[in-house]
C-alpha positions in Angstrom: -50.0 162.5 -37.6 -53.8 163.8 -37.7 -55.1 167.2 -38.9 -54.9 168.7 -34.8 -51.5 167.4 -33.7 -50.1 168.8 -37.1 -51.6 172.2 -36.4 -50.4 172.5 -33.1 -47.0 171.9 -34.1 -47.4 174.4 -37.1 -48.7 177.0 -34.5 -45.4 176.3 -32.2 -42.7 176.2 -35.3 -44.4 179.6 -36.7 -43.7 180.8 -32.8 -41.0 179.5 -32.3 -39.8 181.1 -35.8 -40.9 184.2 -35.1 -39.1 184.5 -31.3 -35.7 182.9 -32.6 -35.9 185.8 -35.3 -36.6 189.0 -33.0 -33.8 187.1 -30.2 -31.3 187.0 -32.6 -31.5 190.1 -34.3 -31.4 191.7 -31.0 -28.6 190.3 -29.4 -26.5 190.3 -32.8 -27.5 194.6 -33.5 -24.6 196.6 -33.2 -24.5 199.2 -30.7 -26.2 202.7 -31.3 -24.5 204.6 -28.7 -20.4 205.6 -29.3 -18.3 207.7 -27.2 -14.4 208.6 -27.4 -14.5 211.0 -24.2 -14.7 214.3 -25.8 -17.5 216.9 -24.7 -19.8 218.0 -28.2 -23.4 219.6 -27.9 -25.3 218.5 -31.0 -28.8 220.2 -31.0 -31.4 218.0 -32.8 -35.1 218.7 -34.7 -37.2 215.7 -34.2 -40.2 215.3 -36.4 -41.7 213.2 -33.9 -43.5 209.8 -33.9 -46.4 208.5 -33.6 -49.0 208.1 -36.7 -47.8 209.5 -39.7 -44.7 211.2 -37.5 -47.2 214.0 -36.7 -47.5 213.9 -32.7 -44.3 214.0 -30.2 -42.3 216.4 -32.4 -39.3 218.1 -30.1 -35.8 220.0 -30.0 -33.1 218.9 -27.8 -29.9 219.4 -27.1 -27.3 216.4 -26.4 -24.5 217.3 -24.2 -21.9 214.4 -24.8 -24.4 211.8 -24.9 -26.8 213.0 -22.2 -30.5 215.5 -22.9 -29.5 218.1 -21.5 -32.9 220.3 -22.0 -36.1 219.5 -24.7 -39.0 221.6 -25.6 -41.5 219.6 -27.1 -45.1 221.9 -27.3 -45.4 220.9 -31.0 -46.4 218.3 -33.5 -43.2 218.1 -35.1 -40.4 220.6 -35.3 -37.6 220.1 -38.2 -34.8 222.2 -38.9 -32.9 224.2 -36.0 -30.5 226.2 -35.6 -28.6 227.9 -32.6 -28.8 232.0 -33.0 -25.9 234.0 -31.7 -27.9 235.6 -28.4 -28.3 231.6 -27.3 -31.6 231.1 -28.4 -32.9 228.1 -30.9 -34.8 229.0 -34.5 -36.8 225.6 -35.2 -39.4 225.2 -38.2 -42.4 223.3 -37.0 -45.9 222.3 -37.1 -48.5 222.1 -35.1 -52.7 221.5 -35.4 -55.5 222.7 -33.1 -55.2 226.3 -33.6 -58.8 228.2 -32.9 -57.5 231.6 -34.3 -56.0 232.9 -37.6 -57.1 229.8 -39.4 -57.9 232.1 -42.9 -59.7 230.0 -45.7 -59.3 226.7 -43.4 -62.0 225.4 -40.5 -61.0 225.9 -37.2 -59.2 224.0 -35.6 -56.4 224.3 -37.9 -53.0 223.2 -38.7 -50.1 226.3 -39.0 -46.6 225.9 -39.9 -43.8 228.0 -39.7 -40.8 228.7 -37.4 -40.3 229.4 -33.5 -37.6 230.6 -31.6 -36.9 228.9 -28.2 -35.0 230.2 -25.3 -33.4 227.3 -23.4 -32.6 228.9 -20.7 -35.9 230.4 -19.6 -36.8 230.7 -15.7 -39.2 227.1 -15.4 -37.2 225.5 -19.0 -37.3 225.9 -22.2 -39.8 228.3 -23.5 -40.7 229.2 -27.3 -40.5 233.2 -27.1 -42.1 233.9 -30.5 -43.5 232.4 -33.3 -44.1 233.2 -37.1 -46.9 230.6 -38.3 -49.4 230.6 -41.3 -52.3 228.2 -42.1 -52.0 225.5 -44.1 -54.8 223.2 -45.7 -53.2 219.3 -44.5 -50.5 218.5 -41.6 -48.7 216.6 -43.9 -46.3 217.5 -46.7 -47.3 221.5 -46.2 -44.6 222.2 -43.5 -42.0 224.7 -43.1 -39.1 222.2 -43.1 -36.2 225.2 -42.8 -35.7 228.7 -42.0 -32.5 230.8 -42.0 -31.6 234.4 -40.4 -30.6 236.7 -42.9 -27.8 239.4 -41.7 -30.9 241.5 -43.5 -33.1 240.7 -40.3 -34.8 238.6 -43.0 -35.9 235.2 -42.1 -35.6 233.0 -45.2 -38.0 230.1 -45.5 -39.1 226.7 -47.4 -42.9 227.0 -47.9 -43.8 223.7 -49.1 -47.1 224.3 -48.9 -47.1 227.1 -51.9 -43.6 225.6 -53.1 -41.5 228.2 -52.8 -38.9 230.5 -50.9 -40.0 233.2 -48.9 -38.5 236.1 -46.7 -40.3 237.9 -44.3 -39.3 240.8 -41.9 -41.9 241.6 -38.6 -44.9 239.1 -40.3 -44.5 241.0 -43.8 -43.1 238.9 -47.2 -40.2 240.9 -48.1 -39.2 238.5 -51.2 -40.0 235.4 -52.8 -39.2 233.0 -55.5 -41.9 230.1 -56.9 -40.9 227.2 -58.2 -42.9 227.3 -61.2 -41.0 230.1 -63.0 -38.7 226.7 -63.3 -41.3 223.9 -62.8 -45.1 223.4 -64.5 -47.0 223.7 -61.6 -50.9 221.9 -60.6 -53.7 224.0 -60.5 -53.6 224.6 -56.9 -50.0 223.3 -55.5 -51.6 223.7 -52.1 -53.6 220.7 -53.0 -51.0 217.6 -53.7 -47.3 217.3 -52.7 -46.0 219.0 -56.0 -42.4 219.8 -55.5 -41.4 219.1 -51.4 -39.2 222.2 -51.5 -37.8 221.5 -48.1 -34.5 223.0 -47.6 -32.5 226.2 -48.1 -29.0 227.3 -47.3 -27.5 230.7 -48.0 -24.4 230.6 -50.0 -23.9 234.2 -50.0 -25.8 237.3 -49.8 -27.5 237.1 -53.0 -27.6 233.0 -54.2 -29.4 230.2 -52.3 -29.1 226.7 -52.4 -32.5 224.6 -52.5 -33.6 220.8 -52.6 -36.3 220.2 -54.5 -36.9 216.7 -53.0 -39.5 215.3 -55.7 -37.6 216.2 -58.8 -34.0 214.5 -57.8 -32.6 218.3 -57.6 -30.8 221.3 -56.0 -31.2 224.2 -57.7 -29.1 227.8 -56.9 -31.4 230.6 -56.5 -30.2 234.4 -57.4 -32.1 236.8 -55.4 -33.6 239.2 -58.4 -32.3 236.5 -61.2 -34.2 233.4 -60.3 -32.8 229.8 -60.9 -29.1 230.3 -62.1 -27.9 226.3 -61.8 -29.4 223.1 -61.4 -27.4 220.5 -59.8 -28.5 217.1 -61.2 -30.4 218.7 -64.1 -33.3 216.4 -65.9 -32.6 214.5 -68.8 -35.6 215.5 -70.8 -38.6 213.1 -71.2 -40.8 211.8 -69.1 -39.2 210.2 -65.8 -41.1 207.7 -63.8 -38.1 208.1 -61.4 -40.0 211.2 -60.1 -43.5 210.2 -60.4 -43.0 207.0 -57.4 -44.7 209.4 -55.0 -48.1 209.7 -56.4 -47.1 211.8 -59.4 -46.1 214.9 -57.8 -45.0 216.2 -61.0 -46.2 217.8 -63.7 -45.7 217.3 -67.7 -44.9 220.3 -69.9 -46.8 220.7 -73.1 -44.6 218.2 -74.6 -44.8 215.6 -71.9 -41.9 216.3 -70.4 -41.0 216.9 -66.2 -38.2 218.0 -65.1 -36.3 215.2 -63.2 -32.0 214.4 -62.0 -31.3 211.0 -62.6 -32.3 209.0 -59.3 -28.9 207.3 -59.0 -27.3 210.7 -58.7 -29.9 212.1 -55.9 -33.1 210.6 -54.9 -35.5 212.1 -52.6 -32.7 214.3 -51.1 -32.8 216.5 -47.9 -30.5 219.2 -46.0 -27.5 219.6 -48.9 -24.4 221.7 -47.5 -22.4 224.2 -49.9 -18.8 223.1 -49.7 -17.5 225.6 -52.0 -17.8 226.1 -55.7 -18.3 222.7 -57.1 -19.1 220.4 -54.2 -22.1 219.8 -52.5 -22.9 217.5 -49.5 -26.6 215.9 -49.5 -28.3 213.4 -47.5 -29.7 211.3 -50.7 -32.5 210.3 -48.6 -34.1 207.3 -51.2 -30.6 205.9 -52.0 -30.6 205.5 -48.3 -26.4 207.2 -48.3 -24.7 210.4 -48.0 -23.0 211.7 -50.7 -20.6 214.3 -52.1 -21.3 215.3 -55.7 -18.8 217.5 -57.6 -19.3 219.2 -60.7 -17.4 217.9 -63.5 -15.1 219.9 -66.3 -18.3 219.4 -68.3 -20.3 220.4 -66.1 -22.2 217.7 -65.0 -22.4 216.9 -61.2 -21.3 213.3 -60.2 -20.7 211.3 -56.9 -17.5 211.6 -55.6 -18.0 210.2 -52.1 -20.3 207.9 -50.9 -21.6 206.7 -47.2 -23.7 203.4 -47.1 -23.0 202.0 -44.0 -21.4 203.4 -40.5 -20.8 201.1 -37.4 -21.9 198.2 -38.9 -25.3 199.5 -39.7 -26.6 200.6 -43.4 -28.3 203.5 -43.3 -31.9 204.0 -44.0 -33.3 207.3 -44.9 -31.0 210.0 -43.5 -32.1 213.3 -43.8 -29.4 215.4 -42.9 -25.4 215.7 -43.1 -23.1 218.5 -42.2 -19.5 218.6 -43.0 -17.7 219.7 -39.7 -14.8 221.7 -39.1 -12.9 219.0 -38.1 -13.3 217.1 -41.5 -15.8 214.8 -39.6 -19.6 214.2 -41.3 -22.3 214.6 -38.5 -25.2 212.7 -40.1 -28.7 212.1 -39.2 -29.9 208.7 -39.8 -33.6 208.9 -39.8 -35.2 205.2 -39.9 -32.1 203.7 -37.9 -33.4 206.4 -35.1 -29.8 207.5 -34.5 -27.1 210.4 -34.7 -23.5 209.8 -35.4 -20.1 211.0 -36.6 -17.9 209.7 -38.6 -14.7 210.8 -39.4 -12.8 210.5 -42.9 -11.5 207.0 -42.9 -14.9 205.7 -42.1 -14.7 205.3 -38.1 -18.0 206.3 -35.9 -16.2 208.5 -33.2 -19.7 209.4 -32.0 -23.5 207.8 -31.7 -26.3 208.3 -30.0 -29.9 206.9 -30.4 -32.7 209.2 -30.3 -35.0 209.2 -27.3 -37.9 206.5 -27.4 -40.6 209.7 -26.8 -39.4 211.6 -29.9 -37.7 208.8 -32.4 -37.7 210.6 -35.8 -34.8 212.9 -36.2 -35.4 215.7 -39.3 -31.8 217.3 -38.6 -28.9 218.0 -36.4 -26.1 220.3 -35.5 -23.1 220.5 -33.8 -22.4 223.2 -31.6 -21.2 226.2 -32.0 -20.7 226.2 -35.4 -23.9 224.6 -36.7 -24.2 224.1 -40.6 -21.4 225.7 -42.2 -21.0 227.8 -45.7 -17.7 225.7 -47.2 -15.8 222.8 -45.9 -13.4 220.2 -46.3 -14.1 218.4 -49.3 -12.9 214.4 -49.9 -10.9 213.5 -52.8 -13.2 212.1 -55.9 -13.2 208.4 -56.9 -15.1 206.2 -58.8 -16.6 204.0 -56.2 -17.3 203.6 -52.4 -13.9 202.2 -51.2 -11.9 203.8 -53.8 -11.2 207.7 -53.0 -7.7 208.0 -51.7 -8.8 205.9 -48.2 -11.2 208.4 -47.4 -14.7 207.0 -48.4 -15.3 204.3 -45.4 -14.5 201.0 -46.3 -17.4 198.6 -46.8 -18.2 196.8 -43.6 -20.0 193.2 -43.2 -23.7 193.3 -43.8 -25.5 194.7 -40.9 -28.7 192.6 -39.7 -31.4 193.1 -42.0 -29.9 193.8 -45.2 -31.9 193.7 -48.6 -34.2 191.1 -49.3 -36.1 191.3 -52.6 -40.0 192.2 -52.4 -39.6 193.3 -48.6 -38.4 197.0 -48.9 -41.6 198.8 -49.8 -43.0 196.5 -46.6 -40.2 197.8 -44.2 -40.8 201.7 -45.4 -44.7 201.1 -44.8 -43.7 199.5 -41.2 -41.5 202.2 -39.8 -44.0 204.8 -41.3 -46.8 203.2 -39.0 -45.0 202.2 -36.1 -41.7 204.2 -35.7 -40.6 202.5 -32.8 -40.1 199.4 -34.9 -36.3 198.3 -33.6 -33.5 200.1 -36.1 -31.8 196.5 -36.5 -35.6 194.9 -37.7 -35.0 194.5 -41.4 -36.1 192.9 -44.7 -35.0 189.6 -43.6 -36.1 189.8 -40.2 -39.8 191.0 -41.8 -39.8 187.8 -43.8 -38.9 185.4 -41.3 -41.7 186.8 -39.2 -44.1 186.5 -42.4 -43.3 183.2 -42.9 -44.0 182.3 -39.0 -47.2 184.4 -38.9 -48.4 181.9 -42.1 -47.3 179.0 -40.6 -49.3 179.9 -37.1 -52.1 180.9 -38.8 -51.9 177.7 -41.4 -51.5 175.4 -37.9 -54.5 177.6 -36.3 -56.5 176.6 -39.5 -55.7 173.6 -39.1 -56.5 173.4 -35.4 -59.8 174.9 -36.1 -60.9 172.2 -38.9 -60.2 168.8 -36.7 -62.6 170.3 -34.1 
């Protein structure tokens, strides 16, 4: 076979490998849309899509399996809460502000929270906004806001890495993470701790997610940090330095870093009661329920790694519902689903193509509650009195060594990547691409 014919054959084989990989993946992909006929209302905050996920943000209500309304005037939305009067409160980030930019050049980016009236004439409308300018568009956003009985609004300020309470636009209280963690000279110039969630445990205690340290912190108002869940093990732990070395060592060279086998860059913990929390354990690609042991350590008691035949991919929210089921925001699989204690997916909804990257979801009317049913503890998945979902067959796109980073980069750059496209599909597609390029070079040299 001459070089030209061999090149043509290689190109044909490469195209066949790529097309076959995509076709088989699409045909064998599990269904993300599941319903049992029960009526459900689910409120969703979407970070959006586009490059860096800083565009096409939205807040929308899924009524059973249809989108009832949608508000999309911000680049990104995050935590969502329905208030007693029916309005919706949402953390947000938006760029292009011409006024009130403080020390930053215009147009600038602002972050904070908005209140949306979903029943306004003309459709869902932003009726109020509390926003402050920030240095950068990414990793500076207010990801969570809670309305306190006092009338204050409690926010996570990721730009300055603190909790801050405001009333009528004025700061009434704050807790700075630098009280517990060694701080850089200027937290606004780096993604230091990524404080991404706060939940009210009671009138004086708040549960805080410190993502980059793999830790949850219980903060008492007026006293500071009173408990660290997944406490650091001492020393300089590289597992907390994987995102650009955000943590700062103390004088002894140590960093506060929790065990990544317990929590790894988590989001949106829910306080189930004293001694139990439910967490979206994002970089471990699972949902985990942690229980406090008699020794005071926190250990995984229940884990969820698959649902509906699909491996979880960077989940960022999990709520234990009043019926005992768990509502999960499976971010990079672009779906929201509800799963029963025995592992059955009773409802699932894929996110819209216009705003594919979900951040958080709440089931209405209950919202994210303080307190919830605990699942019995066990040594490993599948061993918790039948409550941990049993293992399902490997979903398309299971782990292939060396390609996980490539999938992370691909999904960040192209949010519309099909949910079923995993490491195996990427590997075969790269093989096909090499064959096409190699064949093309052979044909070019033969000219």
